[in-house]
N, C-alpha and C positions, 0 to 999 in steps of 0.2 A: 504494500500500500504506500502511496506517495506520502512523504512527511511534510511536503510543502503546504498542503491544505488539509490537515488532519481532521478526523472526526472520531470522537470517543464512541466506541461501540461495545456491546450492541445498543441499538437505538430503535425505538418504536416508530413504525411508519405505516400510514394508511395507504393502501394501494388503490390508485385511481383508475387506471386503464392499462390495457396491454400495450407493449411496445417490443421492438426487436431487442433482445437481450434481457427481457424480464419485465415484470410489472412496474409501472411508473408510480412513484410517490415523491414526496418532498421532505428534505431534511429541515431541521428547525431554522437554519439560516437561509432557507428558500431554494437551495440547490436541488435540482432534480436528482433522484436516485433510481437506478434500474435494479430491480430486485428479482433474482432467480428464485424459483420454487415458491412463487407467490401467485395469487389470483386477484382480480379486481374485487374491491370491496373489503378485502381482508385487512386486519390489523396484525402486523407481524413484527417480530423482533429481528432486526437486521444486523448481521456481522458485516461491516463495511470492508471490502477487499481492495478497492481502488478509489482514489479521489483525484479530481482536477479542480481548477478554479470554478468551473461552471457545472460539473455534475459529479456523481459518484456511482459506484456499483457495489452490489453486495449480495449476500445469500440470506434467505429467510431461515433462520436457525430455530425459530419457535413461532408457532401460529397462535396468536392471542385471541383472535376472533376469526373463525374459519368461514370460508364461502361454502354454501350448500353444494357447489360444484366440485369441491375438493374430494379426491379419492385417495386410497392408499396406492402408492407407486408399486407396480408389480415387480420391478427390478430393484435389487438391494443396492445397486450402484447409483441409482437416481436419487441423489441426496447431496446436501452441501458437503463439499470436500470430495465428492465422488466423481464419476464419469461425467464429462460435459456433453456427451452425445445426444441425450434426450432431454429436451427442455420442459416437456409438459406431461410427464408421467403422473403428476399429481392432479391433473385436470380430467374431468369427465369428458366423454366423447363430444358432447354438445359444447362444452366449454372450449375444447380444442378447436372446434370448427368456428366458433364465434371469435376466438383469439386470432386465428389465421385470416378470417374474412376482414376483421378490423385492420390488420396489418396491410393486407393487399389494398383495401380501399384507401388507407392513409397514404401509401406510396403513390397510388394513382393520382390522388388529389394534390399532394404536396410536390411531387416531382414532375408529373405529366400535366397537371392542371385539369384532370378528368375526374368529374364527380360521377360515381357509378356505384350502385348497390351490388355488393359482391356476395355470392353464395358459394360455399365450398362443398363440392360433391364428395361424399364419402366413397371409399372403395369397398366393393362387396367381398371383402376377404378379411380374415382376422389380422390384427396388427402383429400378434405374437408369431415369430418365425417368418415374417414377410420379407425380410431383407435377404437377398441372394448374393450380395457382395459386402464384405466387411474388411476394411483396411486397418491393420493393427500395427502399432509400434512394438518393439521388443526390448525388454529391460536387460540389465546385466546378468540376471539369473535365467535368461532364456524364456521368460513368461510373456505371453501375449498381453498387450496393454492398450487401453484407450487413454485419451488425454483429459485432464481436468478442463473445465470451462475457461476459455481465454488464457490458456497456460500451456507450457511445454511439459508440465509435470505428468509423469506416466502413472496410470492407475492400473495395476495388474488385475485382470478379471478371470474368473473361472467359467463364465458363461455370459452370453449376451441375449437378453430376452427378446429383442427385436429381430435377431438374426436367425437364419435357418438352423433347425435342430441338428442337421447333419454336420455342423461345425463342432459339435461337442468334443470329438476326439482331439481336435486341434488345440483346444484350451488345456487339455491334459498333457500334451506333448511338450518337449523341450525344443526351443528354436534358437539355441545358443549360437552366437556368431551372426545371426541375421539382424539386419537393420529394420526391416519392415516385412510384414507378411499380409498379403491380401488373400482372403478366403473367398472362394467362388463356388456357388451351387446353382449354376445357371442351367436350366433345362433338366432333362431326366438322367443324364449321365452322372457318373460318380463325381462328387465334389473334389476340388483340388486347391492347392495353395500356390500363389506366385510369391516366391521368396526373393527379397532384395538383399544382396550382400555387398558390403564395401570392402573390396580386396586390394591387394597390392597391384593388381592389374586394372583396377578401376571398378565401377559399379557392375555387378553381375546379377543375372536373374536365373532362378532355377524353378522348375515345376515339380511340386512334391505332393504326396498324399496328405491326408489330414494328420497322419502320424509323423510327417516330416521325411518320409522316404522318397528318394528321387523317382520321377516319372519320365516318360518319353517327352522330349522337348516339343514334339508335334502334337501333344495333347490339346484338344479343343473342347469347348462346350458346344452342344448342339441342342437347339430349342425350337419348338414348333410354335408359330404365331399365325393364327388364322389359316392353318393348313399348309403354311410354307415353312420349311426347315431352314434355320439360319445357323451357320457355323460362326463361332465367336472365339477368336484366338485369346490366349491368356492376357495379352497386353492391349486388347481392344476394349473400348467402352461398351457397356450394356447397362440398361436401366436397373437400378438396385431393387426396386419393389417387384415382387413376383408378378403382380397384376399389371404393372405399368406398360410393358410393350404392347399388349393387345388393346388396352384402353386408349393409349395415346395414338396407336395406329388407326383405330376406328375413328377417333376424333379428327385426326389430320386428314384422312381420306374424305370424311364428310365435309370438312371445312374447305378443302382444296377443290372439291367438286369438279374434278377433271373429266374431260370427255375424250373419246377416241380421237387420235391425231393431234392432241394438245402437246405443247412444249412445256416442260417442267424443269426447274433447277432445284436440287436439294442441297442446300449449304450445310456444312457440318454433318455430312451424311452418315458417318460411322460405318457400320457393317452392312448398311442398306436396309434397315428396318422400314423406312418410309420409301426409299427409292425403288426397291424391288416391286412392291405392290403398286406403286405409281406407274412404273413401266408396264406392268401387266394391264393397268387400267387404260393407258393411252394407246396401247396396241402397237402393232408394227408400223403404223403410219405416223405415230407420234415420236417424241424424243424426250428422254430424261437424262439430264446431266447431273451426276453426283460429284460434289466437291468435298474432299476430306484431306486433312493434313497428315494424319497418322498412316504410315506405311502399312502397319499391321492391319488396320481397319480397311484400308483400300484393298489389300489382298483378300480379306474376308468378303468384302462387298462384291468383288469380281467373281469369286467363287459362288456367292449366294445368288448372283444375277446371271449365272452361266446359262447361255441359250437365249437371253433377251437382247437381241441385236439393237433394240431401241434404247438400251441403257449404256451410257458411257460414264466410267468412273475415273475422275481426275485426281491425282495426288497433288493438290494445291492447298495452301492456306487460304482462308477467306479474307481477302484484302480488296481494296478498290479495284486493283488490276484484275484479279480473278473474277470479280463481279462483272467488270466490263467485258471480259472474254467469254463469259458463260451465259449472261442474262440478256435477253432481247425484249423489245417492246411487246406487250401482250402475253408474256410468259406467266405461269404460276410459279411462285418461289416458296419453298418450304425452308425454314431456317430453325435450327435447334442448337444455339451457341452454348458454350460452357457458362458457368455461373457469372463470370465477369462480363457477359454480354458481347456486343459487337465492337470490333476494333474501330479506331478513329477513321472516319472517311467512308466506312462501309454503307451507312445509311444514305449519305449523299450520293454515293455511286449507284445504289439501288434506285433511288428516286430519279436519277438521270436516265437509267435504263428503262424506266416506265413499265415494269411488269403490271399486269392487270390485278393481281391478287398476291398477297403475302399471307402465309400461315406461320406464325411465330410461336415456337415452343420454348418455354423458359422455366428454369428451376429457381429463379431468383426474382422476386417481385420488384425489388428496387432497381436492378439493372434493366429489367423489362420496361419499367416506367420511364427510365432515362431514355432508352431507345425509342419508346413509343412517342415521347415528346418530339424527338427529332423526325420521326416518320410523319407525324401530324403536320409539322411545319413544312415537310416536303410534299404535301398534297395527298396523303393517304387519310382514310377515315377508319376509325375503329368500328368493327362490326361485332360479331359474336365473341364472347370471352368466356371460357370455361376454366374453373379453378378446381384442381383435384387434390385430395388429401393422400398423396403418394409418399409422404414422409411422416407417418404417424408417430406421435409422441414428441414431435419437434415443432418448431415454428414454421418450418419450410413447407412449400406447396409447389405443385407443377401447374403452369398456366399454358393454355393454348388459345391464341387469338387470331382473328381474321382482320386483315387490313386491306381494304380495297382502294385502288387508285381512283381518286376523284377528278383527276385532270384529264 
């Protein structure tokens, strides 16, 4: 905690509303304080963990007056001083939805200048065991760890409630000498681990079983989505929630509304989750250009789209130049950028190329709102917007929006 603007804690705080990073309250001196493990309306005793001149952060270490929406966290690590991965295990399902909707609406209004009522759509699947990918650090004892909130501190864990049950053996194994272990249980094949090691020859990756035994480097995940089998290499991105691929694909196809012979560009196309079905939809008379920077994902996408002559997969970063080279007036563009959104100049390049429709998939409401503001200024109008609860027990959501060219 900073000593420049100290606060004697614990201190009693009334929580007023949700915000990114915890419930918002005020200290006696008027400073805003963001309190993890709290809910709106509660009176909590706060252990202050960080202070600045204008705000503070802390943990609710005791609930003095509880919200009726408070529940017991199902995971023993979801507590002050525990794992920072799940923000909202202490909130009921309805409270989590309300919290997320409020955050999205606030970002849209404050950043993009868009006032819109937001509804968060729940996923028809249990939260427990829903995560198919989990990236863990490794401590000096070889134990799998997650990090404390806003910290590099490692918290050794023996299980993760939100992750696939097939990861259980990995938490009991020793990962001595590894820097990081990503557990993957994508599709119906056996789960495996991608082990990152820092060696004298540089960073090395190894594919292992859940017990830490080496597997063939050619090991891949194979998963069926709407009847199509996708191969996913160990270093390629895939949505973490078990239900996400099918739900997002259905939404993107509905929003894109492509017809036979249409031209489509899929930016940040990954292994082809959207590009392959879009290529099937436009038929042999159409064209789909998939743009992806990861060489691993590009190889997967070409394998997944084998036989679709109307699909071209390009190993490019999404930049103004690649947009100029791939997007033409009247195209439909699907874009699914990483959490930090679009790079500088990409929105302007898209506006100049004048596609008729954009379908924007985002896992971060703040960067989506930032890019939305730029698209609105560039002549696009916001149509349908869906918000899905694909990150249960956290503040995060997945958004899918339609932006039509009004010029």
